[in-house]
N, C-alpha and C positions, 0 to 999 in steps of 0.2 A: 817280504820286500824284494826278494830276487825276481819274482814274477812281475811286480810293479815296475822295477828297473828295466827288465826285458822289454815290458810293454812301452815304457818311455823311449827306449832306444829305438824301437820300431816306429813309434809316433814321430820322433824327430826325423828319421829317415823319410817318412811320408810328407812331413811338413817341408823338408828341403826340397822334395820333388815339386810340391806345390808352388814353393817359392820360385823355383826354376820356371815353371810354366807361367807364373805371373811375370817374371822378368823377361820372358819371350815377347810380351806384349809391349815391352820397352815403355817409352812415354806416351803411347797412343792414347791411353785413357786421359792423360793430362792434357794432350793436344785437343782431343775431342771436347773436353770440358772447356778449355780456353776458347776454342772457336765458337762454342755454343754462347758463351758469355759475351763475346764479341758481337755476335748476331743480335743478342738480346739488347746490348747497348745501343747499336745502330737503330733497332726497331723502336727503342724508347725515344731516341733522338727524332726519329720520323714522327712519332705520336706527338711529342712536344712541339715540334715544328708545325705540325697540322693544326694543333690547338691554337698556336700563335696565329697562324694563317686565317683561321676562322674569326678570330678577334679582330684582326687587321681589316678583313673583308666587311665585318659589320661597321667598324669605324669608317671605313672608306664610302660605303654605301650611305651612311648618315651624312658624311661630309659632302658627298655628291648631291644629296637632297637639299642641303643648305645652300650650295652653290647654285642649284636650279632656282631655288627661292630667291636668292640674290640677284640672279639674272632677270627673273620676272619682275622683281621690285625695281631694278635698273631700267628695264624697258618701260615699265609703267611710269616711272618718274620722268624719263627723257621724253616720253610722248605728251606729257602735259606742261613741261617747263616753259614753253614758249606761249602757252596760253593764259599763264598766270597774269594777274593784274597789278599786284602790289609787290614792293621790294620784299616785304616779309615773307610773302609766299614763294617768291623766287629763291630767297635765301634758304627757305625751309626745304624746297625741292632740291636745290643744289646740294644740300647737306645729305639728303637721302641718297642722291646719286653718288656723292663721294663715299658714303658710307656703304652702298651696295657694290661700288667698284672695289672698295678695300675687302669687302667680304669674299667677293669673287676671287680676287687676286690671293688672299691668304688661304681661301679653301682650296684653290686650285693647287697652290704650293703644298698644302698638306696632302692632298690626293696623290701628288707626284712622289712624295715621301712615301706614303703607303704602298704606292706601286713598287718602289725601290725596295722596300721591306719585304714585299711579296716576292719579288724576283729573287732576293737573297735567300729567303726561306725555301723557295722552290728549288733553287740550286743545292741547298743543303740536303733536302729530301732526295733530290735526283742522285747525288753523290752518295748518300747513305744506302740507296737501293743498289747502286753499282757495287758498293763494298760488300753488302749483304749477298748479292749474287755471286761474287768471288769467294766469300767465305763459305757459303752453302756448298759450292762445288768442291772446295778443299774438305769441308766436313764430311760430304758424302763419300770422298775417296778415303778419307781416314776411317770412317765407319765400315766401309766395305773391307778395307785391310784388317781392322779390328775383328770383324766377323769371320773372315777367312782364318785368322790366327785362332780364333776361339773354337772354330768347327774343327780345326786340325788336332786340337788338344782336349777338346770337350769330353770325349770318351774316357781318356785317360785320367783327366781331372775328376770326373764323377767316380770312376773307380777308386781313386785314392781318397776321396771324401768318404766313400762308403766304408773303406777299410779303416779310416781314421775314426769314424763313429763307432765302429766295432771295438776299437781299442779303448776308446774314451770311457764307454760303459763298464769296462773291466777295471779301470783305474779307481783308486781311492780318491774322493773328491778333494781332500786337502793336497794330495800329490799332484793332481792334474792342475788345481788352482795355482800351485807354486810354479809349475812348468810354464802355464800361460802367462803368469805375471812376469817371470823372467824373459820370456820370449818377446813380450811387448817393449821391453827396454834393452834388449840385447840382439837386435837385428834378426829376430826370428829364432834365436837359439836359446834353448832351455836346457838341453842336455849337452854336456861337454866331454869328449873323450880325452883321457890323459894321453899326452904325446911327448915322448923323451922326458918324462917326469914333470911335465907342466900341464896346465890347464890348456885344453885346445882351443879355447876361446880368447882368454885374456893373456895366455903365456906365462902366467905367474907360476913359479916353481911350487910343486906339492911336497911336503915333507915325506920321507920315505915310509915312516909308519902309517901315515894317512894314505899313501898309495897302496899299502897292503890292505887297509881296510876298505878302500874302494873297490879293489879287486875281488874281496870276498863277496861284495854286493849283498851284504846282510843288513844294510842300513842305507838311507838316502843321506849322502854326504854333499855338502855344497862347497863351492870354491869360496874361500874366505875374501877373495878380491871382487869377483863379478857376480857371485851368487848362483852361478849355473850348477845344475845337478851333475856332479861327477861320475863318470863311469870308466871301466878299463879301457885300455888301448883297443883299437878297432879289431885287431886280430884275436883278442880275447873275448870279444862279446858274441851274443848270438846273431845269427844272420837269418 
């Protein structure tokens, strides 16, 4: 168990360094993700507005066709109204003229509404494109900054990851499994050094006899409060 504990101490040191490298990136990954999501949102709005525009254009064209037909009917009826010979014919033609005028008026009103809707959607699309342009510029800056930070630490990170893998293959699977399980719920900490008689992670006091057992490093002893693997004070451990 001494060898396992020594390896765990080394592993925790490596993981601490890896967390420091990750912390140097700050919230850039989150910023990049948020910017990408914003861009996707506006692209979806553009797509949705485009589909609506297509539908309105089709309806407008159909309405324009009907208005043209109503104009034709109006001209035709007006051209013959004074040549009719009976009151019944005159009334029928007059009714056709009124109906055609109503169709033209109503149709042109709807066409104007369609045009207003088109203008509104075009404005939405234009504004979305402007927002996307701004977001893409910011995204490019954040990505360049991220790349710069990654390049500066990439070599060190790869070295640490390689060392980490070499340690993992030497550890017993249950030991490593417990370490990883605790790390996931304890801010990346699986191994805790005793400090001034207390667990270095949760600061709960360790009984004197328990401290002696931890110092011997003959068995894996867990903190009864946080579950971290306890190891002797830093001065007493391997380096």
